[in-house]
N, C-alpha and C positions, 0 to 999 in steps of 0.2 A: 457074706450076707450078714446083715445087722439083726439084732434082736430089737423089735419095735414094740413099744407100749402104745396102746390106743385107748382113749377115753372119749366116749360119745358116739353112738351108732344110730343116728337118726336118718332123716331123708337123704342127707349128703354123706355123712360120716361112714355109713355102711359101704357105699361104693368106693370111697376114697381108701378106706382100710383094705378093701378087697383087692385094689390094684397093687398094694404093697405085698399082700399075700401072693398074688399071681406072679409077682416078680421074684418070689422065692425067699422072702424074708420071714423069719420066725416072728409071730405076732402074739402078744398077750393083751387081753382086752378087759375093759370094764365099762358098763353103761348102766343107767339107773334101772332099766327093766331088762332082765336077762333074755327074755323072749326076743327083744330087738336084736340081740347078738346072734340069733340062730344062723343066719347066712354065713357069717365068718367063722362061727364055731364048727359048722358042718364042713367048712373048707380047711379046718385044722388049727384054728386059733385056740389058744389056751385062755380059759376063763379065770379072772381074778376077782376077789371079793371086795376090792376097793381101789381107789386111785393110788394109794401108797404101795399096794401090792403090785400094781402095774409097773410102777417105777423101779421096783427091785430087779436088778439084772438087765434092765433095758439100756441100750445104747442111746436111743432117741425115744422120747415120749411125745406123742401128738395128742392134742385135745381139741374137741370141737363140740361145745355144749351150748346151752340156750342163752343164758343171761350173765352179765358181769358178776352177780352174786354167786352163780354156779362156778364161774372161773375162780373166784376168791376162795370158795369152799374147797374145791379139789386141789388147789395149790397150797393154801395156807393152814388147813386144818391139821390136827395132830396125826391124822391118818391120811394126810394128803401127799401130793407129789414131792414138794420140797423137803418134807421131813424124811423121805425115804429114797431120795436120789443120791447116787454115789458121785463123788467128784469125777468130772469129765463127761457126765451125762449132758445131753442137749434136750431142752424142753421147747416144744413148738406149739404155741396156742393158736389155733386156726379159727377160734370163735370170733365173731364180730363183737368187740368189747370196747372198753374205755381206754384211750391212749395212756391216761395216768396210771391205770392198773397194769398195763404192759410194762411201764417203767418201774413200777413198784416190784413186780415179779422179777424183772431184770436185776434190780439192786439187791433183792433178797437172795437170789440165786448166786450172784457173784460172790457173796460171803462164804458160800459153800463150794466154790470152784465149779459151779454148774452154769452152763451157758443157756441162754434163752433167745427165742425169736418170737415176735408176734407176726402171724402170717394169715390174716383173714383172706377169704376167697370170694370170687364172684363167678356166677355161671349156673347156679341153681342145681336142681336134681339132674338135669340133662347134662350139664357140664361135668358133674361128679361122675355120672355113669360113663361118659365118653372120655374121661381123663383130659378134658379140654378147659379146665378151670383157669381163670386169671388168679394168680396168687401174688399178693402185695405184701412185702416183707419189711419188717423193721428189726434192727439188731446189728451186731458187729459183722463186718465184711467176712472175716475168716470163718465164722460160724455159719453164715449163709452159704459160703462156698462148700463147706463140709456136708451140709444137708441138701444142697441143690439136687444131687442125683436122686434122692428120695422124692423130693417135690416134683421132679420131672415125670414120675409115675402117675401124678395126679393132675397136672396142669400143663398148659402149653405156653402161656404168657406169664412168666415168673420174673419178678424184678425186686431187687432190694431198693427200697425207697429212702433209706436213711437209718438213723439210729433207733433205739427202742421207742416204740410208740408210732413210728412213721408208717408202719403198715396199717395200723388202725386209723390214722388220720387219712390215709389214701382211701381206705374203705369208706370212710365217711363221705369223701368227695364222690365216690361211686354211688353211694346210696342217695345222696342229694340229687344226682343226675337221674337215677332210676325213678325217684319220687315224681319229678316233673314229667318224665317220659310216660309213666303209667297213667297219669291224668290225661295226657295227650292221646294215648292209645284208646282209653275208655271213651273219651268224648268223641274221638274220630269215628269209632265203631257205632256209638249211639246215633250219631248224625247220619251215618251211612244207612243204618237200619231204618231210621225214621224217614229217610228220603226214598225208601223202597229199593235200595241197591242190594245186590248179593254181597254180603260181607266178605266171603272168601275171595271173590273176584276183586274186591277193593284192596284187600291185603296183597293179592298177587301184583297189583299195579303199584300201589304206594310203598309197598315193602321192598321194592327194587329201585326206588328213586331217591330223591333228596330226603324224604321222610323215613327212609329205612332205619330200622333199629332192631336189636335182638328182641325187644319187648313186643313190637308189633308182629314180627315174623314167628315168634314162638308162643308168647302168651296170648297174642291176638287170636291165633288159631284155636287155642284152648277156649277162649271166650266164645267164639263162634260155635264150638262144639258143646257149649255149656259144661265144660270140664273145669271145675273149680278146685280140683285136688291140688294139694300143696306141693309145688316145687320149692317154695319158700313160704313159711307161715306168715300170715298177717300179723300175728302177735309178736313175731320176731322182728318184722319190719317196723312196727311201732316202737319197739325197743331201740332199733337202730336210729330212727329219726329223732327219738328223744335224746340219744347220745349226741347226735350231730347238732341239734338245737342248743344243747347245753354247752358244747364246745364252741359253737358260734357266739353264744352269749359271752363266754370268757374272752373271746377275741374282739368283742364289740361289733360283731357283724349282724346286720339285719338280713334275714333270709325269709321274706314273706311268702314266697312260693312254697318252700319247704313247710312252713307253719300251716299253710292252707291244706297241703296234702296230708300232713300229720292229723289234722282235725277230721278230714274225710275218712282216714283209716281208723281213727278212734270211733267214728260213727259206725264203721263196719264192725268193730268189736262190740259196740253197744247193740248191734243187731244179731249178735251171736256168731259172727263169721271169723272169729279169731284163729280158728284152726283150718281155715280155707287158705288157698293160695292167694298171692297178692293180686291176681287177676280178678278176684271176687269184688274188687272195687267197682267193677261194672254193675254189680247188683245194687250197690249204694246209689250210684248215679241213676240207675233205672228207677229206683224208688223215688228219688228227687223229681224225676221227670214223668212220673206216672200220671196218665190222664184220667180224670174222673169220668165215669160213664154218664 
């Protein structure tokens, strides 16, 4: 059994860390708010006072935090992971972050004989709870193979996509597709409701045909039940789309669909919905289509 360091116990991280605990690994954790760590601490995890302390004595350190600036802070600060990782440690950042930052961490870690992987995930809170996440990995092949047994406790579709940063680029492709799909889900259900149809029955039919997607079958049901609780926060999705748009600009790519969805979600944040799930885009489109009495 390995000694696992874990940083970040939010909507997804708590379940992911819990799967490693259930597999018998010793786990030492840190997250910004200790109360968030209660489920894993009650299951026997050791609390640490900072990211550097998590790294001490750990064979593998996983991180899944909010924003690229959070990643930079926990890795590069004087009390951070890199400053306190022993040679031979493997660091796995599962945050959706910037490809260039993943490469920067890789290069800095290499000077200390520390290995890294960027391994963002897709599947939301449900995928995290069910250990069915898609995990897209960037980094060296032998490091990936060494960590794969641990990743298999958290996901089912796990693939190394290339060198450092490749995992993050793959996640950007994922988020671009989700962005377009979410607009389709919301507009489809708005149309169904305005037409007087039973939205659940509509999902039963179109969710099993050519229009089938994870978003319509899972988030669509939440919309019908007026459940806007976050499986994935709007504020984090806006962050992801910003990264994708910036990367596309570097490549000379025009992605007008993504730019449109980004603006719709920025509107959601302006309406105070940043801590709702991405399915709350429905409320934004509802407001746009509100009929005056």
